[in-house]
Every structure is written in C-alpha cells, then in structure tokens.
C-alpha positions as CSV (number, residue, x, y, z in Angstrom):
1,M,20.3,-16.3,5.6
2,P,17.1,-18.0,5.3
3,L,14.8,-18.7,8.3
4,N,15.1,-22.5,8.0
5,E,19.1,-22.3,8.0
6,I,18.8,-20.3,11.1
7,T,16.8,-22.8,12.6
8,S,18.9,-25.5,11.6
9,A,21.9,-23.6,13.1
10,I,20.1,-23.1,16.3
11,A,19.3,-27.0,16.6
12,S,23.0,-27.6,15.8
13,V,24.1,-25.4,18.7
14,K,21.6,-27.3,21.0
15,V,23.4,-30.5,20.1
16,A,26.8,-29.0,20.5
17,S,25.6,-27.7,24.0
18,D,24.4,-31.0,24.9
19,I,27.7,-32.8,24.0
20,V,29.7,-30.3,26.1
21,K,27.6,-30.9,29.0
22,G,28.1,-34.6,28.6
23,I,31.9,-33.8,28.5
24,L,31.4,-32.0,31.7
25,S,29.8,-34.8,33.4
26,L,32.7,-37.3,32.6
27,N,35.0,-35.4,35.3
28,K,38.1,-36.2,33.4
29,D,40.5,-33.6,34.7
30,V,40.3,-29.9,35.5
31,A,41.7,-28.5,32.4
32,V,39.4,-30.4,30.2
33,N,36.5,-29.1,32.3
34,E,37.5,-25.6,32.1
35,K,37.8,-25.7,28.4
36,A,34.6,-27.3,28.2
37,I,33.0,-24.6,30.3
38,E,34.5,-22.1,27.9
39,L,33.2,-23.9,25.0
40,L,29.6,-24.1,26.5
41,S,29.8,-20.3,27.3
42,A,30.6,-19.6,23.5
43,I,27.9,-22.0,22.5
44,I,25.3,-20.3,24.6
45,S,26.4,-16.9,23.3
46,L,26.3,-18.1,19.9
47,Q,22.8,-19.6,20.5
48,K,21.6,-16.1,21.7
49,D,23.0,-14.3,18.7
50,L,21.3,-16.9,16.3
51,L,17.9,-16.4,18.2
52,S,18.5,-12.5,17.8
53,M,19.4,-13.1,14.1
54,Q,16.1,-15.2,13.6
55,S,14.1,-12.4,15.2
56,D,15.7,-9.6,13.0
57,Y,15.1,-11.8,10.1
58,S,11.5,-12.2,10.8
59,V,11.3,-8.3,11.2
60,L,13.1,-7.8,7.8
61,L,10.8,-10.1,6.1
62,K,7.7,-8.3,7.3
63,S,9.2,-5.0,6.4
64,K,9.9,-6.4,2.9
65,S,6.4,-7.5,2.6
66,D,5.0,-4.2,3.7
67,L,7.4,-2.3,1.2
68,E,6.1,-4.6,-1.6
69,E,2.6,-3.9,-0.8
70,E,3.2,-0.2,-0.6
71,L,4.9,-0.2,-3.9
72,K,2.0,-2.2,-5.5
73,K,-0.4,0.4,-4.1
74,F,1.8,3.1,-5.6
75,N,2.0,1.6,-9.1
76,T,-1.7,1.0,-9.1
77,W,-2.5,4.7,-8.1
78,S,0.0,5.9,-10.7
79,K,-1.9,4.0,-13.5
80,T,-5.2,5.5,-12.1
81,E,-3.5,9.2,-12.0
82,S,-2.5,8.8,-15.7
83,Q,-6.2,8.2,-16.6
84,Y,-7.7,11.5,-15.1
85,K,-6.9,15.1,-15.6
86,L,-7.7,18.1,-13.4
87,E,-10.6,20.2,-15.1
88,E,-12.0,23.5,-14.1
89,V,-15.8,23.0,-14.4
90,S,-17.0,26.3,-13.0
91,G,-15.1,29.4,-12.0
92,G,-12.6,28.2,-9.5
93,T,-14.3,24.7,-9.2
94,F,-12.2,21.8,-10.2
95,V,-12.8,17.9,-10.5
96,R,-10.9,15.1,-11.9
97,S,-12.3,13.8,-15.2
98,P,-11.2,10.8,-17.5
99,I,-8.8,11.6,-20.1
100,N,-9.6,9.2,-22.8
101,L,-13.3,7.9,-22.4
102,N,-13.3,6.1,-25.8
103,E,-11.1,3.4,-24.3
104,S,-12.9,3.2,-20.8
105,K,-15.7,1.0,-20.0
106,E,-16.8,3.4,-17.3
107,P,-19.6,5.9,-18.0
108,M,-18.4,9.5,-18.0
109,H,-18.0,10.8,-14.4
110,W,-16.3,13.4,-12.2
111,L,-14.1,12.6,-9.2
112,C,-13.8,14.6,-6.1
113,T,-10.6,16.4,-6.0
114,H,-10.5,16.2,-2.1
115,C,-10.7,12.5,-2.0
116,W,-8.2,12.2,-5.0
117,E,-5.5,13.8,-2.7
118,D,-6.2,10.9,-0.3
119,Q,-5.6,8.6,-3.3
120,K,-9.4,7.6,-3.3
121,K,-11.7,7.7,-6.3
122,S,-15.0,9.0,-5.1
123,I,-17.7,9.9,-7.9
124,L,-19.4,13.2,-7.5
125,Q,-23.2,12.7,-7.5
126,I,-25.7,15.2,-8.6
127,T,-27.8,16.4,-5.5
128,W,-29.6,19.3,-6.8
129,H,-30.4,20.6,-10.2
130,G,-31.6,24.2,-11.0
131,E,-31.9,26.4,-14.0
132,S,-28.6,28.1,-13.6
133,S,-26.4,25.7,-11.6
134,T,-26.2,22.0,-10.5
135,K,-24.9,21.0,-7.1
136,Y,-22.8,17.8,-6.8
137,S,-21.8,15.9,-3.6
138,C,-19.1,13.6,-2.7
139,P,-20.6,10.6,-1.0
140,R,-17.2,10.0,0.7
141,C,-16.1,13.3,2.1
142,K,-19.4,15.1,1.8
143,N,-17.9,17.9,-0.1
144,D,-20.2,19.9,-2.2
145,I,-19.5,21.8,-5.3
146,D,-21.8,24.0,-7.3
147,V,-21.3,24.1,-11.1
148,E,-22.9,27.0,-13.0
149,S,-24.4,26.3,-16.4
150,H,-23.6,29.6,-18.1
151,G,-20.3,30.5,-19.7
152,N,-18.0,27.8,-21.1
153,Y,-18.6,25.0,-18.6
154,P,-21.2,22.3,-18.9
155,R,-23.5,21.6,-16.0
156,Y,-23.0,17.9,-16.5
157,P,-20.1,15.7,-17.5
158,K,-20.0,15.3,-21.1
159,H,-21.4,12.0,-22.8
160,P,-20.8,10.4,-26.0
161,N,-23.5,11.1,-28.7
162,R,-24.7,8.4,-31.2
163,S,-22.1,9.6,-33.8
164,G,-19.0,8.8,-31.4
165,G,-18.5,12.5,-30.7
166,W,-18.9,14.3,-27.3
167,S,-21.7,16.6,-26.4
168,P,-22.9,17.9,-23.1
169,G,-25.9,16.3,-21.7
170,M,-27.5,14.4,-18.8
171,G,-27.0,10.8,-18.1
C-alpha cells in the first residue's frame, strides 16, 4: 500500500473517531454509548495499526533504495572486473592489468591487487627505478611491489608502439 494511501486511511480513521466521539456526547442511551465506545476502541486500534504500517512501509522503502544502490555498485564493479586480468609481473608478484587496451581510452597501467579486493581501482606508481628492478607503490594502501627486469617479465607496463602492436617500454 503506497504511503499516500496509508496517510489517507489514517485521516479517515481520525474522522470516524471524531464522529464516534460526537455520538458519545449525545447521551442517547446506554446501549448506544457502549457500542460507540467499542467502535471508538476498534478505531483507535486500527489507527495504531495503520501508523505502524506507515512506519514499516517507510523502512521497506529505505531498504529497497539501499538494495538498488548496492545492486548498481555490484553491476558497475562487475563491468570493471571484466576489463582486467590478474597478471604475474615478477616471480610471485601480481597486478591487475587491462585486458583489451585497444578499446580503452586509458593509458596502460597496473592496479594494486590489495585494493582490488576492496573493489577499488588504485594505479600503481613507479617510486624507484634501478638496473635490475623497478619499485611500484600503491597511493591508496601504500603497498609496495618490486618488479625484476630479468626473465620473461617487463619492468614497465607494455605500451602501444606506432605500428599498433605492443612492446615493453616506459611511459
């Protein structure tokens, strides 16, 4: 039952209550007064129930709104998840990297796996660069990773070259 219908019902109960009180003031006879009192008691009980329903309805509306917002966030994050993959960039060191860079308007980047678990995208930043490794840091959680430059792993995220292919390099 929508909120304005509940409010209208409460107003109608108030009018009925006022009518019963008017009947009671007429002092017709004892039997009428007793029935009017019963009716007034029933109306008061109904009014309490309607007020309780109105309160419950408000709580349900708030809950519905919260669930819709949570579903929206879930759907948005699901879309984000589908755009990244878990990638090992050094022995036992993992990052999240974009899956299809050709369609992305963002430059190549790596995301922190720790922040990813909190459903946050935090781009790893180079904080130190040496001959054999590069240190990356997450600005959000302050997590650091070291990426070795030897072996099969690039020291930097791959970037597009002029021919449209991909090659390791700084950027």
